[in-house]
C-alpha positions in Angstrom: 0.2 0.1 0.3 1.2 3.2 -0.8 1.6 5.8 1.9 -0.5 9.2 0.8 -1.0 11.5 4.2 -1.8 14.7 4.0 -0.3 17.2 6.4 -2.3 19.2 8.7 -1.5 22.6 9.9 1.9 22.3 7.8 2.8 26.4 7.5 1.3 26.8 11.1 3.0 24.3 12.7 6.9 25.7 10.9 5.9 29.0 12.2 5.1 28.4 15.6 8.2 26.2 16.0 10.3 28.9 15.1 12.2 26.7 12.8 15.3 28.1 11.3 18.5 27.3 10.4 20.6 25.8 13.2 17.7 24.8 15.3 17.1 20.7 16.1 13.1 20.4 15.9 11.9 16.8 17.1 9.1 15.4 14.9 7.7 12.5 17.3 4.6 11.5 14.2 6.3 11.5 11.2 3.6 10.4 9.4 4.0 10.9 5.4 7.1 13.3 6.4 5.0 16.5 5.4 5.9 18.1 8.6 9.8 17.0 8.6 9.9 18.4 4.9 8.8 21.6 5.7 11.2 22.0 8.9 14.0 21.1 6.8 13.1 23.6 4.1 13.6 25.9 7.0 16.6 24.6 7.3 16.3 23.4 10.6 17.7 19.8 11.2 15.1 16.9 11.8 15.0 14.1 14.2 11.6 12.2 12.8 10.2 9.4 15.3 7.3 6.7 14.2 5.7 3.5 15.5 3.9 2.8 12.3 7.0 0.7 10.1 4.8 2.2 6.6 5.0 5.6 8.0 8.2 5.3 8.8 9.0 3.7 5.4 7.2 5.7 3.2 9.2 8.8 4.6 12.6 6.9 4.1 11.8 6.8 0.2 10.5 10.5 0.5 14.0 11.8 1.8 16.1 8.8 0.0 19.8 10.2 0.0 18.9 12.9 2.5 18.6 11.5 5.8 19.4 8.2 7.7 18.1 5.2 9.0 17.4 4.0 12.5 19.9 5.4 15.2 21.9 6.6 12.2 23.1 10.5 11.7 23.4 12.0 8.2 24.1 15.5 8.6 20.3 17.4 8.5 18.0 14.2 9.3 17.5 11.1 11.7 14.9 8.8 11.6 14.0 6.3 14.1 11.3 3.3 14.7 9.7 4.8 17.9 6.8 5.9 19.7 7.1 9.7 20.6 6.3 8.9 24.1 9.9 7.0 24.3 11.6 10.6 22.4 13.8 11.0 25.5 15.3 7.2 25.3 15.9 7.9 21.8 17.5 11.2 22.0 20.1 9.6 24.3 21.0 6.5 22.4 21.9 9.2 19.7 23.9 11.2 21.8 21.7 14.1 21.8 20.6 16.5 24.5 17.4 19.0 24.6 15.8 19.9 21.0 15.2 23.5 19.9 11.2 22.1 19.5 9.2 19.1 19.5 6.1 18.3 17.7 3.2 15.7 17.5 0.4 15.5 15.3 -1.7 13.1 17.0 -4.4 12.3 14.5 -4.6 8.7 12.8 -3.4 9.2 9.3 -5.6 8.4 5.6 -3.4 5.0 5.2 -4.0 3.7 8.5 -7.8 4.2 8.6 -8.9 3.6 5.0 -6.6 0.3 4.3 -9.2 -2.8 5.6 -5.4 -4.7 6.4 -4.7 -2.5 9.1 -8.4 -3.1 10.8 -9.1 0.7 11.7 -12.2 0.7 9.4 -15.4 0.3 10.1 -16.5 0.2 6.0 -14.8 -3.1 4.7 -14.3 -6.3 6.5 -10.3 -6.5 8.2 -8.6 -8.2 10.8 -9.4 -7.1 14.7 -5.8 -5.5 14.9 -6.1 -1.6 15.3 -2.5 -1.5 16.2 -0.3 1.9 15.4 2.3 -0.5 15.1 2.0 -4.0 14.0 5.1 -5.6 15.3 4.6 -4.4 18.8 1.6 -4.6 21.7 -1.4 -7.1 21.6 -3.9 -6.3 18.8 -7.9 -5.8 19.5 -8.6 -9.3 19.0 -6.5 -10.2 21.8 -7.7 -7.4 23.6 -11.3 -8.9 23.5 -10.4 -12.2 25.3 -8.9 -9.7 28.6 -11.7 -6.9 28.3 -15.4 -7.8 29.7 -18.1 -5.7 29.7 -18.1 -3.5 31.6 -13.9 -3.0 30.8 -15.5 -2.4 27.3 -18.4 0.0 28.5 -15.5 2.3 30.5 -13.4 2.6 27.2 -16.6 3.3 25.1 -17.9 5.8 27.4 -15.0 7.6 28.1 -12.1 7.2 25.3 -15.4 6.9 22.6 -17.7 9.3 24.5 -20.7 7.6 22.7 -23.5 7.8 24.8 -24.8 4.2 23.7 -21.5 2.7 25.2 -23.7 0.2 27.6 -26.1 -1.3 25.3 -22.6 -1.6 22.8 -20.4 -3.2 25.2 -23.1 -5.6 25.8 -23.4 -6.4 22.7 -19.7 -6.6 21.2 -18.9 -9.0 24.7 -21.5 -11.4 23.5 -20.7 -11.3 20.2 -17.5 -12.1 21.0 -17.8 -15.1 22.9 -19.9 -16.6 21.1 -17.4 -16.8 17.8 -19.5 -14.3 15.9 -17.1 -11.6 15.5 -14.0 -11.5 13.3 -13.7 -9.0 11.4 -13.9 -5.2 11.4 -17.3 -5.2 9.4 -18.8 -7.7 11.7 -17.7 -5.5 14.6 -19.2 -2.2 13.1 -22.7 -4.4 12.4 -22.4 -4.8 16.1 -21.9 -1.8 17.1 -24.8 -0.1 14.7 -27.6 -2.7 15.9 -26.8 -1.9 19.0 -27.9 1.9 18.6 -31.4 3.0 18.3 -31.8 3.8 14.3 -33.0 7.3 15.3 -30.7 7.8 17.0 -27.7 7.2 14.2 -25.5 10.6 13.5 -26.7 12.4 10.2 -23.3 12.6 9.1 -21.5 10.0 10.9 -21.2 6.5 10.6 -22.4 4.8 13.8 -19.9 3.1 14.8 -17.4 5.7 14.9 -17.4 6.7 18.1 -16.8 2.7 19.4 -14.0 2.3 16.8 -12.3 5.8 18.1 -12.5 4.6 21.1 -11.0 1.0 20.7 -8.5 2.4 18.6 -7.3 4.9 21.5 -7.7 2.1 24.1 -5.5 -0.9 22.2 -2.5 1.9 21.5 -2.5 3.6 24.8 -3.0 6.9 22.7 -4.0 8.7 25.9 -1.0 7.2 28.0 1.4 8.3 25.3 0.4 11.6 25.2 0.8 12.2 29.1 4.1 10.6 28.6 5.2 12.8 26.0 3.8 16.1 27.8 5.2 15.0 31.2 8.6 14.9 29.3 8.8 18.0 28.0 11.1 19.8 30.7 13.5 17.3 30.2 13.7 17.2 26.1 13.2 20.8 25.0 15.7 23.4 25.6 15.2 27.0 27.3 14.1 29.1 24.6 12.7 25.9 22.6 8.9 25.3 21.6 6.5 22.6 21.9 3.5 22.1 19.6 0.8 18.5 19.7 -1.8 19.0 17.1 -4.8 17.2 18.3 -8.3 15.9 16.6 -10.4 14.9 19.1 -11.9 16.9 23.1 -9.7 14.0 25.1 -6.5 14.8 23.4 -6.9 18.3 22.9 -7.9 19.0 27.0 -5.0 16.9 28.1 -2.5 19.1 25.8 -4.5 22.6 26.7 -4.3 21.8 31.1 -0.6 20.4 30.6 0.5 23.7 28.5 -1.3 26.0 31.0 0.4 24.0 33.9 3.7 24.4 32.3 3.0 27.8 32.5 1.5 29.1 35.8 3.6 30.8 37.7 2.8 32.1 41.6 0.6 28.7 43.6 -0.1 30.8 46.6 -3.6 31.2 47.5 -5.1 34.6 46.4 -5.6 35.8 49.4 -1.8 36.0 50.5 -0.5 39.7 49.5 2.5 39.0 48.6 4.2 35.8 47.2 5.3 33.2 49.5 6.1 29.9 47.4 8.8 31.4 45.0 7.5 30.1 41.6 8.2 31.5 38.5 6.5 30.8 35.3 9.2 28.4 33.1 6.9 28.5 30.4 4.5 30.3 28.4 1.4 29.4 26.1 1.5 30.5 22.8 -1.5 30.0 21.2 -4.4 31.5 23.2 -6.9 29.1 21.7 -6.6 26.2 19.5 -5.1 27.2 15.8 -7.5 25.4 13.1 -7.4 24.8 9.6 -8.4 27.4 7.1 -11.0 26.8 4.4 -7.8 26.8 2.3 -6.9 23.9 3.7 -10.3 22.1 4.1 -11.1 22.7 0.3 -8.1 19.9 0.2 -8.4 17.8 3.2 -11.9 17.9 5.1 -10.6 15.5 7.2 -7.9 19.0 8.9 -11.6 20.4 10.3 -11.2 18.7 13.2 -7.4 19.4 14.0 -6.4 21.7 16.8 -3.1 23.1 17.5 -1.4 24.3 20.4 1.8 25.3 21.6 4.1 26.6 24.1 7.3 28.2 24.7 10.2 27.2 27.6 11.2 30.3 29.1 15.3 31.4 28.9 
Protein backbone atom coordinates (compact mmCIF):
# COMPACT_ATOMS: atom_id res chain seq x y z
CA UNK A 1 0.00 0.00 0.00
CA UNK A 2 1.22 3.50 -0.87
CA UNK A 3 1.38 5.78 2.15
CA UNK A 4 -0.17 9.10 1.06
CA UNK A 5 -0.99 11.46 3.90
CA UNK A 6 -2.22 15.07 3.91
CA UNK A 7 -0.19 17.07 6.42
CA UNK A 8 -2.39 19.35 8.53
CA UNK A 9 -1.48 22.88 9.62
CA UNK A 10 1.92 22.59 7.96
CA UNK A 11 2.67 26.30 7.67
CA UNK A 12 1.31 27.11 11.13
CA UNK A 13 3.40 24.38 12.75
CA UNK A 14 6.64 25.56 11.17
CA UNK A 15 5.97 29.16 12.15
CA UNK A 16 5.09 28.33 15.76
CA UNK A 17 8.14 26.11 16.12
CA UNK A 18 10.25 29.02 14.81
CA UNK A 19 12.14 26.59 12.61
CA UNK A 20 15.37 28.09 11.29
CA UNK A 21 18.95 27.14 10.38
CA UNK A 22 20.87 25.81 13.36
CA UNK A 23 17.79 24.53 15.19
CA UNK A 24 17.08 20.87 15.96
CA UNK A 25 13.41 19.82 15.91
CA UNK A 26 11.93 16.54 17.11
CA UNK A 27 9.01 15.37 14.95
CA UNK A 28 7.46 12.69 17.13
CA UNK A 29 4.86 11.59 14.57
CA UNK A 30 6.59 11.57 11.21
CA UNK A 31 3.65 10.23 9.19
CA UNK A 32 4.20 10.90 5.49
CA UNK A 33 6.93 13.39 6.31
CA UNK A 34 5.06 16.60 5.52
CA UNK A 35 5.96 18.47 8.69
CA UNK A 36 9.54 17.19 8.59
CA UNK A 37 9.91 18.34 4.98
CA UNK A 38 8.66 21.83 5.84
CA UNK A 39 11.02 22.03 8.82
CA UNK A 40 13.96 20.98 6.65
CA UNK A 41 12.98 23.58 4.05
CA UNK A 42 13.14 26.20 6.80
CA UNK A 43 16.73 25.15 7.45
CA UNK A 44 16.23 23.14 10.65
CA UNK A 45 17.64 19.71 11.40
CA UNK A 46 15.05 17.06 12.22
CA UNK A 47 14.83 13.90 14.29
CA UNK A 48 11.75 12.06 13.00
CA UNK A 49 10.03 9.25 14.90
CA UNK A 50 7.10 7.06 13.95
CA UNK A 51 5.73 3.89 15.49
CA UNK A 52 4.16 2.78 12.20
CA UNK A 53 6.73 0.89 10.08
CA UNK A 54 4.78 1.70 6.90
CA UNK A 55 4.87 5.43 7.62
CA UNK A 56 8.57 5.24 8.43
CA UNK A 57 9.28 3.38 5.19
CA UNK A 58 7.35 6.04 3.24
CA UNK A 59 9.34 8.79 4.92
CA UNK A 60 12.63 7.04 4.14
CA UNK A 61 11.62 6.83 0.49
CA UNK A 62 10.55 10.48 0.47
CA UNK A 63 13.85 11.62 1.92
CA UNK A 64 16.05 9.08 0.15
CA UNK A 65 19.62 10.32 -0.06
CA UNK A 66 19.04 13.02 2.51
CA UNK A 67 18.64 11.31 5.86
CA UNK A 68 19.46 8.20 7.79
CA UNK A 69 17.90 4.95 8.80
CA UNK A 70 17.22 3.82 12.34
CA UNK A 71 19.69 5.23 14.85
CA UNK A 72 22.02 6.59 12.19
CA UNK A 73 23.03 10.17 11.62
CA UNK A 74 23.33 11.80 8.23
CA UNK A 75 23.46 15.56 8.46
CA UNK A 76 20.12 17.26 8.78
CA UNK A 77 17.75 14.29 9.18
CA UNK A 78 17.57 11.28 11.49
CA UNK A 79 14.72 8.74 11.27
CA UNK A 80 13.87 6.17 13.92
CA UNK A 81 11.16 3.58 14.58
CA UNK A 82 9.72 4.61 17.94
CA UNK A 83 6.67 5.90 19.76
CA UNK A 84 6.95 9.58 20.67
CA UNK A 85 6.45 8.66 24.32
CA UNK A 86 9.98 7.20 24.15
CA UNK A 87 11.52 10.34 22.61
CA UNK A 88 13.87 10.96 25.52
CA UNK A 89 15.28 7.44 25.31
CA UNK A 90 15.73 7.76 21.54
CA UNK A 91 17.60 11.05 21.92
CA UNK A 92 19.78 9.54 24.64
CA UNK A 93 20.65 6.69 22.30
CA UNK A 94 21.64 9.18 19.62
CA UNK A 95 23.75 11.19 22.02
CA UNK A 96 21.45 14.20 21.71
CA UNK A 97 20.58 16.38 24.69
CA UNK A 98 17.76 18.90 24.44
CA UNK A 99 16.07 19.95 21.20
CA UNK A 100 14.91 23.39 20.09
CA UNK A 101 11.43 22.19 19.27
CA UNK A 102 9.17 19.17 19.68
CA UNK A 103 6.09 18.34 17.62
CA UNK A 104 3.42 15.65 17.73
CA UNK A 105 0.52 15.28 15.28
CA UNK A 106 -1.95 12.98 17.03
CA UNK A 107 -4.17 12.27 14.05
CA UNK A 108 -4.64 8.86 12.49
CA UNK A 109 -3.40 9.01 8.91
CA UNK A 110 -5.59 8.33 5.90
CA UNK A 111 -3.61 5.20 4.90
CA UNK A 112 -4.20 3.77 8.37
CA UNK A 113 -7.91 4.59 8.34
CA UNK A 114 -8.64 3.56 4.77
CA UNK A 115 -6.67 0.31 4.43
CA UNK A 116 -8.84 -2.62 5.63
CA UNK A 117 -5.79 -4.75 6.43
CA UNK A 118 -4.82 -2.36 9.24
CA UNK A 119 -8.07 -3.10 11.08
CA UNK A 120 -9.09 0.53 11.67
CA UNK A 121 -11.92 0.92 9.20
CA UNK A 122 -15.58 0.07 9.72
CA UNK A 123 -16.30 0.36 5.98
CA UNK A 124 -14.78 -2.99 4.98
CA UNK A 125 -13.89 -6.34 6.49
CA UNK A 126 -10.45 -6.36 8.04
CA UNK A 127 -8.69 -8.07 10.95
CA UNK A 128 -9.49 -7.02 14.51
CA UNK A 129 -6.12 -5.36 14.96
CA UNK A 130 -6.07 -1.53 15.24
CA UNK A 131 -2.41 -1.33 16.27
CA UNK A 132 -0.49 1.70 15.05
CA UNK A 133 2.62 -0.45 15.31
CA UNK A 134 1.75 -3.98 14.13
CA UNK A 135 5.13 -5.25 15.37
CA UNK A 136 4.36 -4.54 19.02
CA UNK A 137 1.56 -4.84 21.54
CA UNK A 138 -1.66 -6.81 21.43
CA UNK A 139 -4.22 -6.52 18.61
CA UNK A 140 -7.86 -5.84 19.38
CA UNK A 141 -8.67 -9.55 19.02
CA UNK A 142 -6.43 -10.38 21.98
CA UNK A 143 -7.74 -7.45 24.00
CA UNK A 144 -11.30 -8.69 23.52
CA UNK A 145 -10.23 -11.88 25.30
CA UNK A 146 -9.23 -9.72 28.29
CA UNK A 147 -12.01 -7.11 28.44
CA UNK A 148 -15.36 -7.95 30.00
CA UNK A 149 -18.53 -5.94 29.31
CA UNK A 150 -17.74 -3.42 32.07
CA UNK A 151 -14.26 -2.78 30.70
CA UNK A 152 -15.69 -2.33 27.22
CA UNK A 153 -18.30 0.08 28.55
CA UNK A 154 -15.60 2.18 30.24
CA UNK A 155 -13.57 2.32 27.01
CA UNK A 156 -16.52 3.22 24.80
CA UNK A 157 -17.93 5.73 27.27
CA UNK A 158 -14.68 7.46 28.23
CA UNK A 159 -12.47 7.16 25.17
CA UNK A 160 -15.17 6.95 22.51
CA UNK A 161 -17.52 9.41 24.20
CA UNK A 162 -20.33 7.12 23.04
CA UNK A 163 -23.73 7.75 24.67
CA UNK A 164 -24.88 4.19 23.92
CA UNK A 165 -21.75 2.64 25.39
CA UNK A 166 -23.63 0.24 27.69
CA UNK A 167 -25.68 -1.68 25.09
CA UNK A 168 -22.81 -1.61 22.61
CA UNK A 169 -20.41 -3.08 25.18
CA UNK A 170 -22.83 -5.87 26.01
CA UNK A 171 -23.38 -6.67 22.34
CA UNK A 172 -19.66 -6.73 21.51
CA UNK A 173 -18.88 -8.93 24.51
CA UNK A 174 -21.68 -11.36 23.64
CA UNK A 175 -20.74 -11.52 19.96
CA UNK A 176 -17.09 -12.15 20.78
CA UNK A 177 -17.92 -14.82 23.36
CA UNK A 178 -20.17 -16.63 20.89
CA UNK A 179 -17.61 -16.59 18.09
CA UNK A 180 -19.80 -14.38 15.89
CA UNK A 181 -17.21 -11.60 15.69
CA UNK A 182 -14.10 -12.02 13.54
CA UNK A 183 -13.58 -8.85 11.49
CA UNK A 184 -14.13 -5.09 11.51
CA UNK A 185 -17.20 -5.21 9.27
CA UNK A 186 -18.95 -7.53 11.73
CA UNK A 187 -17.84 -5.31 14.61
CA UNK A 188 -19.32 -2.26 12.89
CA UNK A 189 -22.57 -4.14 12.36
CA UNK A 190 -22.76 -5.17 16.01
CA UNK A 191 -22.20 -1.57 17.10
CA UNK A 192 -24.70 -0.14 14.61
CA UNK A 193 -27.43 -2.59 15.64
CA UNK A 194 -26.91 -1.63 19.29
CA UNK A 195 -27.86 2.01 18.62
CA UNK A 196 -31.50 2.94 17.95
CA UNK A 197 -31.82 3.80 14.25
CA UNK A 198 -33.37 7.17 15.04
CA UNK A 199 -30.28 8.04 17.11
CA UNK A 200 -27.77 7.36 14.33
CA UNK A 201 -25.67 10.46 13.59
CA UNK A 202 -26.65 12.20 10.36
CA UNK A 203 -23.14 12.75 9.01
CA UNK A 204 -21.26 10.07 10.91
CA UNK A 205 -21.13 6.29 10.68
CA UNK A 206 -22.80 4.94 13.86
CA UNK A 207 -19.67 2.91 14.69
CA UNK A 208 -17.29 5.88 14.49
CA UNK A 209 -17.12 6.70 18.19
CA UNK A 210 -16.84 3.07 19.24
CA UNK A 211 -14.00 2.42 16.82
CA UNK A 212 -12.28 5.56 18.10
CA UNK A 213 -12.49 4.39 21.70
CA UNK A 214 -11.25 0.89 20.92
CA UNK A 215 -8.35 2.25 18.83
CA UNK A 216 -7.29 4.64 21.58
CA UNK A 217 -7.38 1.81 24.12
CA UNK A 218 -5.47 -0.68 21.94
CA UNK A 219 -2.67 1.84 21.36
CA UNK A 220 -2.75 3.49 24.80
CA UNK A 221 -2.85 6.80 22.94
CA UNK A 222 -3.70 8.96 25.94
CA UNK A 223 -1.01 7.26 28.01
CA UNK A 224 1.55 8.00 25.31
CA UNK A 225 0.45 11.63 25.13
CA UNK A 226 0.64 11.95 28.92
CA UNK A 227 4.18 10.55 28.90
CA UNK A 228 5.26 12.96 26.14
CA UNK A 229 3.77 15.97 27.88
CA UNK A 230 5.48 15.01 31.15
CA UNK A 231 8.82 14.64 29.36
CA UNK A 232 8.85 18.12 27.79
CA UNK A 233 11.03 19.72 30.50
CA UNK A 234 13.62 17.04 29.75
CA UNK A 235 13.26 17.33 25.96
CA UNK A 236 13.04 21.01 25.10
CA UNK A 237 15.88 23.47 25.67
CA UNK A 238 15.37 26.93 27.15
CA UNK A 239 13.97 29.16 24.47
CA UNK A 240 12.63 26.09 22.65
CA UNK A 241 9.03 25.30 21.80
CA UNK A 242 6.64 22.36 21.95
CA UNK A 243 3.59 21.91 19.76
CA UNK A 244 0.76 19.39 19.65
CA UNK A 245 -1.93 18.88 17.01
CA UNK A 246 -4.92 16.97 18.36
CA UNK A 247 -8.12 15.76 16.73
CA UNK A 248 -10.59 15.09 19.51
CA UNK A 249 -11.58 16.67 22.77
CA UNK A 250 -9.83 14.21 25.10
CA UNK A 251 -6.42 14.89 23.55
CA UNK A 252 -6.97 18.61 23.20
CA UNK A 253 -8.06 18.92 26.83
CA UNK A 254 -4.93 17.08 28.00
CA UNK A 255 -2.67 19.31 25.91
CA UNK A 256 -4.42 22.51 26.99
CA UNK A 257 -4.30 21.64 30.69
CA UNK A 258 -0.69 20.42 30.56
CA UNK A 259 0.51 23.53 28.72
CA UNK A 260 -1.37 25.75 31.17
CA UNK A 261 0.25 23.93 34.10
CA UNK A 262 3.71 24.37 32.59
CA UNK A 263 3.02 28.10 32.24
CA UNK A 264 1.72 28.53 35.78
CA UNK A 265 3.77 30.77 38.07
CA UNK A 266 2.80 31.57 41.62
CA UNK A 267 0.48 29.01 43.20
CA UNK A 268 -0.10 30.85 46.50
CA UNK A 269 -3.69 31.34 47.70
CA UNK A 270 -5.19 34.55 46.27
CA UNK A 271 -5.62 36.02 49.76
CA UNK A 272 -1.86 36.28 50.35
CA UNK A 273 -0.65 39.86 49.76
CA UNK A 274 2.75 38.70 48.47
CA UNK A 275 4.04 35.48 46.93
CA UNK A 276 5.35 32.98 49.46
CA UNK A 277 5.92 29.99 47.17
CA UNK A 278 8.63 31.59 45.09
CA UNK A 279 7.47 29.77 41.98
CA UNK A 280 7.83 31.49 38.64
CA UNK A 281 6.54 30.33 35.28
CA UNK A 282 9.11 28.37 33.28
CA UNK A 283 7.00 28.29 30.10
CA UNK A 284 4.52 30.51 28.31
CA UNK A 285 1.56 29.52 26.17
CA UNK A 286 1.88 30.79 22.61
CA UNK A 287 -1.67 30.01 21.47
CA UNK A 288 -4.44 31.65 23.49
CA UNK A 289 -6.96 29.50 21.65
CA UNK A 290 -6.39 26.43 19.51
CA UNK A 291 -5.20 27.16 15.97
CA UNK A 292 -7.48 25.61 13.35
CA UNK A 293 -7.21 24.87 9.65
CA UNK A 294 -8.27 27.62 7.27
CA UNK A 295 -10.84 27.27 4.51
CA UNK A 296 -8.18 26.82 1.82
CA UNK A 297 -6.74 23.80 3.63
CA UNK A 298 -10.18 22.35 4.32
CA UNK A 299 -11.01 22.38 0.62
CA UNK A 300 -8.01 20.12 -0.01
CA UNK A 301 -8.26 18.03 3.17
CA UNK A 302 -11.70 18.01 4.87
CA UNK A 303 -10.33 15.74 7.64
CA UNK A 304 -8.31 18.73 8.89
CA UNK A 305 -11.53 20.28 10.20
CA UNK A 306 -11.14 18.68 13.61
CA UNK A 307 -7.43 19.56 13.99
CA UNK A 308 -6.48 21.73 16.98
CA UNK A 309 -2.96 23.09 17.36
CA UNK A 310 -1.53 24.39 20.63
CA UNK A 311 2.01 25.56 21.37
CA UNK A 312 4.13 26.50 24.37
CA UNK A 313 7.61 28.00 24.76
CA UNK A 314 10.18 27.29 27.45
CA UNK A 315 11.39 30.58 28.85
CA UNK A 316 15.08 31.37 28.69
